[in-house]
C-alpha positions as a LaTeX table, in Angstrom:
\begin{tabular}{lrrr}
\hline
Residue & $x$ (\AA) & $y$ (\AA) & $z$ (\AA) \\
\hline
Met1 & 0.12 & 6.15 & 19.58 \\
Thr2 & 2.75 & 7.95 & 17.51 \\
Glu3 & 1.57 & 9.40 & 14.22 \\
Met4 & 3.64 & 7.91 & 11.41 \\
Ile5 & 1.71 & 9.79 & 8.71 \\
Arg6 & 0.15 & 13.19 & 9.41 \\
Ile7 & $-1.66$ & 15.03 & 6.62 \\
Arg8 & $-3.22$ & 18.46 & 6.99 \\
His9 & $-5.25$ & 20.52 & 4.47 \\
Leu10 & $-3.78$ & 18.63 & 1.51 \\
Ser11 & $-4.96$ & 19.80 & $-1.90$ \\
Lys12 & $-3.78$ & 18.61 & $-5.30$ \\
Ser13 & $-4.87$ & 19.50 & $-8.83$ \\
Phe14 & $-3.91$ & 18.31 & $-12.27$ \\
Asp15 & $-4.60$ & 21.36 & $-14.44$ \\
Arg16 & $-8.30$ & 22.06 & $-13.76$ \\
Asn17 & $-8.98$ & 18.67 & $-12.20$ \\
His18 & $-9.10$ & 19.13 & $-8.41$ \\
Val19 & $-8.10$ & 15.63 & $-7.27$ \\
Leu20 & $-7.54$ & 16.14 & $-3.53$ \\
Lys21 & $-9.64$ & 18.68 & $-1.65$ \\
Gly22 & $-8.35$ & 19.60 & 1.79 \\
Ile23 & $-7.44$ & 16.15 & 3.14 \\
Asp24 & $-6.82$ & 15.80 & 6.89 \\
Phe25 & $-5.69$ & 12.34 & 7.88 \\
Asp26 & $-3.40$ & 10.40 & 10.24 \\
Val27 & $-1.95$ & 6.89 & 10.33 \\
Arg28 & $-0.60$ & 5.83 & 13.70 \\
Ser29 & 2.31 & 3.50 & 14.48 \\
Ser30 & 1.52 & $-0.20$ & 13.87 \\
Glu31 & $-1.87$ & 0.73 & 12.44 \\
Val32 & $-3.32$ & $-0.69$ & 9.23 \\
Val33 & $-5.47$ & 1.86 & 7.42 \\
Val34 & $-7.28$ & 0.78 & 4.27 \\
Val35 & $-8.51$ & 3.45 & 1.86 \\
Ile36 & $-11.51$ & 2.51 & $-0.26$ \\
Gly37 & $-13.81$ & 4.36 & $-2.61$ \\
Pro38 & $-14.89$ & 4.57 & $-6.25$ \\
Ser39 & $-12.36$ & 4.83 & $-9.06$ \\
Gly40 & $-11.22$ & 8.39 & $-9.62$ \\
Ser41 & $-11.85$ & 9.48 & $-6.04$ \\
Gly42 & $-8.17$ & 10.38 & $-5.43$ \\
Lys43 & $-7.03$ & 7.32 & $-3.46$ \\
Ser44 & $-3.85$ & 6.57 & $-5.42$ \\
Thr45 & $-2.94$ & 10.24 & $-5.70$ \\
Leu46 & $-3.17$ & 10.58 & $-1.92$ \\
Leu47 & $-0.93$ & 7.57 & $-1.45$ \\
Arg48 & 1.64 & 8.82 & $-3.98$ \\
Cys49 & 1.77 & 12.17 & $-2.20$ \\
Cys50 & 2.86 & 10.31 & 0.94 \\
Asn51 & 6.04 & 9.17 & $-0.82$ \\
Gly52 & 6.75 & 12.37 & $-2.72$ \\
Leu53 & 5.85 & 10.83 & $-6.07$ \\
Glu54 & 3.19 & 13.51 & $-6.45$ \\
Val55 & 3.58 & 17.05 & $-5.12$ \\
Ala56 & 0.44 & 18.66 & $-3.75$ \\
Gln57 & 0.03 & 22.39 & $-4.25$ \\
Ser58 & $-0.97$ & 23.10 & $-0.65$ \\
Gly59 & $-1.07$ & 21.49 & 2.76 \\
Thr60 & 1.48 & 19.60 & 4.84 \\
Ile61 & 2.61 & 15.98 & 5.09 \\
Asp62 & 4.73 & 14.62 & 7.92 \\
Ile63 & 6.15 & 11.10 & 7.56 \\
Cys64 & 7.99 & 9.38 & 10.42 \\
Gly65 & 8.33 & 12.75 & 12.16 \\
Glu66 & 9.86 & 14.46 & 9.11 \\
Arg67 & 8.16 & 17.26 & 7.15 \\
Leu68 & 7.86 & 15.84 & 3.63 \\
Leu69 & 5.69 & 18.60 & 2.18 \\
Asp70 & 5.19 & 22.14 & 3.43 \\
Glu71 & 2.67 & 24.17 & 1.43 \\
Gly72 & 3.81 & 22.93 & $-1.96$ \\
Val73 & 7.51 & 22.74 & $-1.12$ \\
Met74 & 8.90 & 19.22 & $-1.11$ \\
Leu75 & 11.79 & 18.00 & 1.03 \\
Gln76 & 14.82 & 18.02 & $-1.23$ \\
Asp77 & 17.67 & 15.83 & $-2.41$ \\
Gln78 & 19.46 & 13.74 & 0.21 \\
Lys79 & 16.85 & 14.30 & 2.92 \\
Leu80 & 14.09 & 13.17 & 0.55 \\
Asn81 & 16.05 & 10.10 & $-0.50$ \\
Arg82 & 16.72 & 9.21 & 3.13 \\
Leu83 & 13.06 & 9.58 & 4.03 \\
Arg84 & 12.04 & 7.38 & 1.12 \\
Thr85 & 14.15 & 4.57 & 2.53 \\
Glu86 & 11.82 & 4.63 & 5.54 \\
Val87 & 8.66 & 4.48 & 3.41 \\
Gly88 & 8.28 & 1.31 & 1.36 \\
Met89 & 5.87 & 1.38 & $-1.56$ \\
Val90 & 4.30 & $-1.44$ & $-3.55$ \\
Phe91 & 2.63 & $-0.48$ & $-6.82$ \\
Gln92 & $-0.09$ & $-1.96$ & $-9.02$ \\
Ser93 & 2.59 & $-2.95$ & $-11.54$ \\
Phe94 & 5.50 & $-4.82$ & $-10.04$ \\
Asn95 & 8.35 & $-2.65$ & $-11.39$ \\
Leu96 & 10.95 & $-5.39$ & $-11.03$ \\
Phe97 & 14.22 & $-5.08$ & $-12.92$ \\
Pro98 & 13.72 & $-7.62$ & $-15.72$ \\
His99 & 17.47 & $-8.22$ & $-16.23$ \\
Leu100 & 18.12 & $-9.10$ & $-12.56$ \\
Thr101 & 17.37 & $-12.29$ & $-10.67$ \\
Val102 & 14.87 & $-12.29$ & $-7.82$ \\
Leu103 & 17.74 & $-12.19$ & $-5.32$ \\
Asp104 & 19.40 & $-9.26$ & $-7.07$ \\
Asn105 & 16.11 & $-7.36$ & $-7.28$ \\
Val106 & 15.78 & $-7.56$ & $-3.51$ \\
Thr107 & 19.43 & $-6.77$ & $-2.70$ \\
Val108 & 20.04 & $-3.85$ & $-5.06$ \\
Gly109 & 18.38 & $-1.26$ & $-2.79$ \\
Pro110 & 20.14 & $-2.19$ & 0.46 \\
Arg111 & 23.49 & $-2.37$ & $-1.34$ \\
Thr112 & 23.25 & 0.91 & $-3.26$ \\
Leu113 & 21.19 & 3.05 & $-0.88$ \\
Leu114 & 21.97 & 1.64 & 2.57 \\
Gly115 & 25.55 & 0.62 & 1.91 \\
Leu116 & 25.12 & $-3.00$ & 2.98 \\
Ser117 & 27.72 & $-5.50$ & 1.86 \\
Ala118 & 26.67 & $-8.04$ & $-0.73$ \\
Gln119 & 26.82 & $-10.77$ & 1.91 \\
Asp120 & 24.62 & $-8.87$ & 4.39 \\
Ala121 & 22.16 & $-7.80$ & 1.70 \\
Gln122 & 21.83 & $-11.37$ & 0.45 \\
Ala123 & 21.29 & $-12.70$ & 3.98 \\
Arg124 & 18.50 & $-10.17$ & 4.52 \\
Ala125 & 16.98 & $-10.95$ & 1.12 \\
Arg126 & 16.92 & $-14.69$ & 1.75 \\
Ile127 & 15.05 & $-14.20$ & 5.02 \\
Leu128 & 12.48 & $-11.96$ & 3.34 \\
Leu129 & 12.01 & $-14.18$ & 0.32 \\
Asp130 & 11.37 & $-17.07$ & 2.68 \\
Lys131 & 8.83 & $-14.89$ & 4.52 \\
Val132 & 6.88 & $-14.26$ & 1.29 \\
Gly133 & 7.10 & $-17.92$ & 0.27 \\
Leu134 & 9.67 & $-17.58$ & $-2.51$ \\
Ala135 & 12.81 & $-19.11$ & $-1.04$ \\
Asp136 & 12.97 & $-21.48$ & $-4.00$ \\
Lys137 & 12.89 & $-18.63$ & $-6.55$ \\
Ile138 & 15.96 & $-16.64$ & $-5.57$ \\
Gln139 & 17.79 & $-17.31$ & $-8.86$ \\
Ala140 & 14.69 & $-17.03$ & $-11.05$ \\
Met141 & 14.24 & $-14.20$ & $-13.54$ \\
Pro142 & 11.11 & $-12.04$ & $-13.28$ \\
Ala143 & 9.84 & $-13.21$ & $-16.68$ \\
Ser144 & 9.50 & $-16.75$ & $-15.32$ \\
Leu145 & 7.28 & $-15.72$ & $-12.39$ \\
Ser146 & 3.51 & $-15.46$ & $-12.10$ \\
Gly147 & 1.96 & $-12.11$ & $-11.33$ \\
Gly148 & 1.42 & $-13.07$ & $-7.71$ \\
Gln149 & 5.03 & $-14.15$ & $-7.35$ \\
Lys150 & 6.25 & $-10.90$ & $-8.90$ \\
Gln151 & 4.19 & $-8.88$ & $-6.45$ \\
Arg152 & 5.54 & $-10.88$ & $-3.52$ \\
Val153 & 9.08 & $-10.16$ & $-4.75$ \\
Ala154 & 8.13 & $-6.48$ & $-4.89$ \\
Ile155 & 6.96 & $-6.66$ & $-1.28$ \\
Ala156 & 10.21 & $-8.37$ & $-0.22$ \\
Arg157 & 12.18 & $-5.70$ & $-2.09$ \\
Ala158 & 10.37 & $-2.93$ & $-0.22$ \\
Leu159 & 10.86 & $-4.70$ & 3.13 \\
Ala160 & 14.58 & $-5.12$ & 2.46 \\
Met161 & 15.00 & $-1.40$ & 3.11 \\
Glu162 & 13.57 & $-1.99$ & 6.62 \\
Pro163 & 10.93 & 0.74 & 6.24 \\
Lys164 & 8.91 & 2.16 & 9.10 \\
Val165 & 5.81 & 2.55 & 6.92 \\
Met166 & 4.51 & 0.51 & 3.97 \\
Leu167 & 2.27 & 2.00 & 1.28 \\
Phe168 & 0.30 & $-0.33$ & $-1.00$ \\
Asp169 & $-1.31$ & 1.09 & $-4.14$ \\
Glu170 & $-3.92$ & $-1.46$ & $-5.26$ \\
Pro171 & $-1.33$ & $-4.26$ & $-5.10$ \\
Thr172 & $-3.69$ & $-6.96$ & $-6.40$ \\
Ser173 & $-5.43$ & $-5.05$ & $-9.20$ \\
Ala174 & $-3.09$ & $-6.32$ & $-11.92$ \\
Leu175 & $-3.36$ & $-9.97$ & $-10.82$ \\
Asp176 & $-5.48$ & $-12.77$ & $-12.15$ \\
Pro177 & $-8.22$ & $-13.56$ & $-9.60$ \\
Glu178 & $-6.69$ & $-16.87$ & $-8.54$ \\
Leu179 & $-3.44$ & $-15.13$ & $-7.54$ \\
Val180 & $-4.93$ & $-12.43$ & $-5.31$ \\
Gly181 & $-5.01$ & $-14.54$ & $-2.14$ \\
Glu182 & $-1.28$ & $-15.24$ & $-2.04$ \\
Val183 & $-0.45$ & $-11.53$ & $-2.01$ \\
Leu184 & $-3.13$ & $-10.66$ & 0.55 \\
Ser185 & $-1.85$ & $-13.40$ & 2.86 \\
Val186 & 1.62 & $-11.77$ & 2.89 \\
Met187 & 0.09 & $-8.38$ & 3.65 \\
Lys188 & $-1.96$ & $-9.93$ & 6.45 \\
Leu189 & 1.24 & $-11.38$ & 7.94 \\
Leu190 & 2.89 & $-7.94$ & 7.89 \\
Ala191 & $-0.12$ & $-6.48$ & 9.66 \\
Gln192 & 0.07 & $-9.17$ & 12.33 \\
Glu193 & 3.75 & $-8.33$ & 12.85 \\
Gly194 & 2.89 & $-4.69$ & 13.56 \\
Met195 & 3.95 & $-3.02$ & 10.32 \\
Thr196 & 2.41 & 0.42 & 9.83 \\
Met197 & 0.46 & 0.17 & 6.58 \\
Met198 & $-1.65$ & 2.41 & 4.39 \\
Val199 & $-3.40$ & 0.35 & 1.73 \\
Val200 & $-5.46$ & 1.48 & $-1.25$ \\
Thr201 & $-7.47$ & $-1.52$ & $-2.41$ \\
His202 & $-10.73$ & $-2.80$ & $-3.83$ \\
Glu203 & $-10.42$ & $-6.00$ & $-1.77$ \\
Met204 & $-13.26$ & $-5.52$ & 0.69 \\
Gly205 & $-12.59$ & $-8.81$ & 2.49 \\
Phe206 & $-9.08$ & $-7.63$ & 3.34 \\
Ala207 & $-10.40$ & $-4.26$ & 4.50 \\
Arg208 & $-12.97$ & $-5.91$ & 6.77 \\
Asp209 & $-10.66$ & $-8.46$ & 8.33 \\
Val210 & $-7.26$ & $-6.76$ & 8.55 \\
Ala211 & $-7.75$ & $-2.98$ & 8.78 \\
Asp212 & $-7.74$ & $-1.15$ & 12.09 \\
Arg213 & $-9.57$ & 1.69 & 10.36 \\
Val214 & $-11.16$ & 2.14 & 6.95 \\
Ala215 & $-11.18$ & 5.51 & 5.20 \\
Val216 & $-13.73$ & 6.13 & 2.47 \\
Met217 & $-12.87$ & 8.60 & $-0.28$ \\
Asp218 & $-15.18$ & 10.21 & $-2.81$ \\
Gln219 & $-14.55$ & 13.11 & $-5.20$ \\
Gly220 & $-11.23$ & 14.05 & $-3.64$ \\
Lys221 & $-12.36$ & 14.02 & $-0.03$ \\
Ile222 & $-12.26$ & 11.56 & 2.86 \\
Ile223 & $-15.94$ & 11.38 & 3.67 \\
Glu224 & $-15.84$ & 8.84 & 6.50 \\
Val225 & $-13.26$ & 7.06 & 8.69 \\
Asp226 & $-14.11$ & 4.37 & 11.21 \\
Lys227 & $-13.51$ & 0.81 & 12.29 \\
Pro228 & $-14.34$ & $-1.81$ & 9.65 \\
Ala229 & $-17.30$ & $-3.12$ & 11.65 \\
Val230 & $-18.87$ & 0.31 & 11.53 \\
Ile231 & $-18.03$ & 1.13 & 7.91 \\
Phe232 & $-19.34$ & $-2.18$ & 6.58 \\
Ser233 & $-22.36$ & $-2.52$ & 8.86 \\
Gln234 & $-23.48$ & 0.98 & 9.86 \\
Pro235 & $-21.86$ & 3.63 & 7.65 \\
Lys236 & $-22.91$ & 7.15 & 8.47 \\
Glu237 & $-22.63$ & 8.67 & 4.99 \\
Pro238 & $-25.18$ & 7.90 & 2.25 \\
Arg239 & $-22.38$ & 7.89 & $-0.34$ \\
Thr240 & $-20.54$ & 5.21 & 1.65 \\
Arg241 & $-23.68$ & 3.07 & 1.75 \\
Glu242 & $-24.19$ & 3.55 & $-1.98$ \\
Phe243 & $-20.61$ & 2.54 & $-2.78$ \\
Leu244 & $-20.66$ & $-0.52$ & $-0.54$ \\
Gln245 & $-24.02$ & $-1.67$ & $-1.88$ \\
Ala246 & $-22.47$ & $-1.66$ & $-5.34$ \\
Val247 & $-19.23$ & $-3.47$ & $-4.52$ \\
Leu248 & $-20.74$ & $-5.92$ & $-2.04$ \\
Asn249 & $-23.51$ & $-7.04$ & $-4.37$ \\
Pro250 & $-23.07$ & $-10.85$ & $-4.41$ \\
Asn251 & $-24.27$ & $-10.93$ & $-8.00$ \\
Gln252 & $-21.19$ & $-9.03$ & $-9.10$ \\
Lys253 & $-18.74$ & $-11.61$ & $-10.36$ \\
Ala254 & $-15.63$ & $-9.58$ & $-9.56$ \\
Phe255 & $-16.45$ & $-9.37$ & $-5.86$ \\
Val256 & $-17.36$ & $-13.06$ & $-5.62$ \\
Gln257 & $-14.00$ & $-13.96$ & $-7.18$ \\
Ser258 & $-12.16$ & $-11.66$ & $-4.80$ \\
Glu259 & $-13.87$ & $-13.13$ & $-1.76$ \\
Ala260 & $-13.25$ & $-16.69$ & $-2.92$ \\
Asn261 & $-9.54$ & $-16.03$ & $-3.34$ \\
Tyr262 & $-9.23$ & $-14.24$ & $-0.03$ \\
Ser263 & $-10.73$ & $-17.23$ & 1.76 \\
Ile264 & $-7.62$ & $-19.32$ & 0.97 \\
Thr265 & $-5.66$ & $-17.18$ & 3.42 \\
Gly266 & $-7.63$ & $-18.76$ & 6.23 \\
Lys267 & $-10.05$ & $-15.89$ & 6.81 \\
His268 & $-13.62$ & $-16.61$ & 5.77 \\
Thr269 & $-15.86$ & $-13.60$ & 5.31 \\
\hline
\end{tabular}
């Protein structure tokens, strides 16, 4: 399969903090890769490097066949902006424009960056808002929405640019537990439709049921990559086993809540 994301020897430091340490990694077309690992392991930094929001000091990143980063030199100006239209990103915080309606939030990118007419942009937005279950909220203001609804608008906004790759940076971490399932169900639908996705998340149920591969990060390195059945049942690395034993402990309330919410999507773990 075609590599949509290709990362080689990627290293990134913030002052003396070495966050990424020689990452080599690929995401293939129509593949869902979920990145898991303890907090502070470099997961979000790796994801942000894939959209040029962070610039690594060394290594290379190719996105959709375009060289985004070449040994610390980032693709510039118009070429970078064009590439970013092909890489949708959904953040922990929703980053909606508070002064715009839901419909306007979704149409502003296609109108200003892709040059779509207002009519065409609105037609696309209505289809996407229906896809994420918010067809009845097109004239609502962000302040009137729940966290789960805001995140689904953010997903629709990213999809409106018709990206080739979607990046998700812990998209449910800012949500109340009862709202997690509605966002995960939309992501599951995208996966079923063949969207190429790289997802940083603590939702282990989603990783088990939806990912094609799971990558485990620890201390700035990818220590293990395999199919979910292998990672969750027979991990090779002791650090992976240690991490999973902690997060999969049924006595931990946070995980029980996450699993309970994920079950409403129709997948029971």
